[in-house]
N, C-alpha and C positions, 0 to 999 in steps of 0.2 A: 937787408936786415941790420938794425943797429946793435949787435950784440954787445960789443965792448964801450958802451954809452959812458963817459965821465961825465962829472958834473961841468967841466967845460966845455965838452960836446954839446952837451944839453942845453946850459944856459950859457949861449954864446953872447947873447944879447938880451937885456930884459924884455925886449918883446919878444918872448918864445914862441907867441901865436903867429909872429910874423914869418916863421921859419917853418916852411912844409914839412923839412925832414924831423925838426923840433916837435910840429905839430903831434907827429906819429908817436914819438917818444916820450912826449910830454906827459900823457895820461899814465904812463908805464912808470916815469920817472917821478912823477909827483908823489906816489904811492910810498918809493924807496927814498927819493930826495927830502930830506928833513929842513927843506925850506919852506918858502911861501907858497904852501900848494894852492891857494887862492889865485895865484898869478895865473896859473895853468888851468884852473878850473873855469877862468874866465870865458873861455872858449873851448866849448864840447863838439871834436871833430865829429862827424857822423861816422 
């Protein structure tokens, strides 16, 4: 579990969807992270 996920940990690369770990945290971070949430919502992990 990635409890202490910082913006650097989540947004390691612009291709957040390409990161398996990111894909899991992306949906969560997108809500709290005041960045471009569209970038994360582009791919919805089942």
